[in-house]
C-alpha positions, -999 to 999 in steps of 0.1 A, spaced: 186 112 -729 151 106 -736 141 120 -702 160 153 -709 143 156 -742 109 151 -727 117 177 -700 129 203 -727 95 196 -746 74 203 -715 93 234 -707 88 248 -743 50 240 -740 47 252 -705 74 281 -699 65 284 -662 77 249 -654 113 258 -662 115 287 -638 113 287 -602 78 293 -588 70 320 -562 54 301 -533 22 314 -518 0 299 -492 -34 315 -494 -58 311 -464 -94 311 -473 -127 307 -454 -155 282 -463 -174 303 -487 -178 303 -524 -169 339 -525 -134 327 -533 -142 304 -563 -120 325 -585 -89 313 -565 -101 277 -567 -104 280 -605 -70 298 -609 -53 270 -589 -71 241 -608 -70 258 -643 -32 266 -639 -38 304 -641 -16 309 -610 12 283 -623 15 300 -658 22 332 -641 51 318 -619 30 313 -587 30 281 -567 -3 287 -547 -14 264 -519 -50 268 -510 -55 265 -470 -89 263 -457 -92 284 -424 -123 276 -402 -124 309 -386 -116 340 -408 -107 362 -379 -75 342 -375 -63 348 -411 -46 383 -404 -27 369 -373 -15 338 -394 -3 361 -420 15 382 -396 30 350 -381 43 340 -415 22 308 -419 3 325 -447 15 350 -473 -20 357 -485 -55 356 -472 -92 362 -477 -109 389 -456 -138 412 -453 -132 449 -453 -141 452 -414 -119 425 -403 -91 438 -426 -93 474 -415 -93 464 -378 -64 442 -384 -45 471 -401 -52 494 -371 -41 467 -348 -7 467 -365 -10 442 -394 9 455 -423 -10 441 -454 -26 453 -486 -56 445 -507 -46 428 -540 -78 420 -556 -115 421 -549 -132 386 -545 -168 396 -543 -193 425 -541 -227 422 -526 -252 435 -552 -288 443 -547 -297 425 -578 -278 394 -568 -278 390 -530 -259 362 -514 -262 374 -479 -292 369 -458 -309 374 -424 -325 340 -414 -347 332 -384 -354 299 -366 -381 279 -379 -413 286 -361 -400 318 -346 -424 340 -365 -397 367 -367 -407 388 -398 -390 422 -394 -365 443 -378 -387 451 -350 -393 415 -341 -355 410 -335 -354 432 -304 -341 410 -276 -331 382 -298 -299 364 -301 -282 368 -335 -255 346 -347 -227 363 -369 -196 347 -381 -173 372 -364 -177 402 -342 -172 434 -360 -168 414 -393 -186 420 -426 -219 402 -417 -220 416 -383 -214 453 -394 -240 449 -422 -266 437 -398 -259 465 -373 -263 490 -402 -295 473 -415 -311 473 -380 -303 509 -375 -315 518 -409 -348 501 -399 -353 517 -366 -338 493 -342 -308 501 -320 -282 473 -325 -278 472 -289 -313 459 -285 -301 425 -298 -274 402 -284 -248 393 -311 -234 356 -307 -202 347 -326 -207 314 -345 -189 299 -376 -210 293 -406 -211 256 -405 -227 256 -371 -254 280 -377 -281 255 -388 -275 234 -357 -275 264 -335 -310 276 -351 -323 239 -346 -312 239 -310 -327 272 -301 -292 285 -291 -297 316 -314 -328 329 -329 -314 346 -360 -283 339 -381 -266 361 -409 -250 335 -432 -237 337 -469 -240 310 -496 -237 280 -495 -250 282 -458 -284 299 -467 -291 271 -490 -281 245 -464 -303 262 -437 -333 261 -462 -327 225 -471 -324 214 -434 -356 233 -426 -340 248 -394 -347 284 -407 -362 307 -431 -351 339 -449 -364 370 -432 -347 395 -454 -318 405 -476 -300 432 -454 -297 458 -481 -277 487 -471 -267 501 -505 -271 490 -542 -235 475 -542 -207 473 -518 -173 456 -516 -178 425 -498 -144 404 -495 -110 404 -511 -76 390 -513 -47 404 -492 -10 400 -490 17 409 -465 31 444 -474 67 430 -470 58 402 -494 45 428 -519 74 450 -516 98 422 -523 79 408 -551 54 431 -566 53 413 -598 39 383 -579 12 404 -565 2 417 -598 3 382 -614 -19 370 -587 -44 396 -595 -43 389 -630 -47 352 -624 -79 361 -605 -92 382 -634 -86 354 -658 -104 330 -635 -135 354 -631 -137 355 -669 -134 318 -672 -161 313 -644 -184 333 -667 -181 310 -695 -176 277 -677 -201 280 -648 -209 244 -646 -173 233 -644 -165 261 -620 -191 251 -596 -174 216 -593 -144 233 -573 -169 237 -544 -169 201 -540 -130 199 -537 -125 231 -518 -158 237 -498 -165 200 -492 -199 206 -507 -221 176 -520 -222 177 -558 -258 185 -559 -254 215 -536 -224 227 -555 -245 227 -587 -276 245 -573 -264 271 -548 -264 308 -559 -230 323 -570 -219 357 -557 -210 386 -579 -172 383 -585 -149 413 -590 -111 419 -594 -104 457 -591 -110 477 -561 -115 514 -562 -106 539 -535 -143 546 -530 -151 509 -524 -128 509 -495 -137 544 -482 -174 532 -478 -162 509 -451 -136 532 -435 -165 557 -430 -191 530 -419 -167 515 -393 -159 549 -380 -195 558 -376 -200 526 -355 -168 532 -334 -154 501 -346 -122 516 -359 -107 551 -356 -107 555 -393 -69 559 -394 -63 534 -421 -64 553 -454 -74 538 -488 -40 549 -502 -24 530 -475 -42 497 -479 -47 494 -517 -20 478 -538 -21 495 -572 
């Protein structure tokens, strides 16, 4: 009797406990771009909206779309190029919410060269090996655009696919000359003294960098869950703005960062809503480089 009374009290205080939760496994990559999801999980922003979200670290972001297609993930984190390529390849998914924007006033993407290489500008990069986290991914495309804007044909460098955690070691071992990491890996490379920052690859004042996606069939069956997911991210972004020190601690849990690093590395510019022009920027850019055909429309890929 006492147990039943306690459960009733709990259900009254926390209404979402009494009802079945929608289960979602979210695959994310090892970047603090997805801190809002970490916070939404830990602060109960998902749970109070009827979502039972499991966060699953995925070492290589290029596998997220296929894992979603296979059903092991219902949601994922991707960059626009990887997503649009996957859509043209037959993956049926939609963007639910933004994760981060790369903003000129708060850059968290960098071009770093091996310590002692004396690489200082785009011209110095001709003939060099450049490590990017995924071929035709966000960092790869941004790097190609930056090189082109600075008078260097991207074909004059050799791109090498390498995961973020290995970039520092590859620089140290001279297996690559340049890498294009995001935080927290920029700070790690600097702390390890294996590389130095050459430049921030600015291609525009602001562009959509990463976002959260869901399978279309999942969204169609439960559009409310998709909207609630987005609102949980919105609440988390607002919470981060008011509780930065506490939010930073989630990087220890979900990114396996040392506490000191978690408290000092630069945070990205978080976002929530994706505008059609944000996605169109990437549709046009990828088509210009011949990476995609440009057949994936913004209306098709954005969940409203």
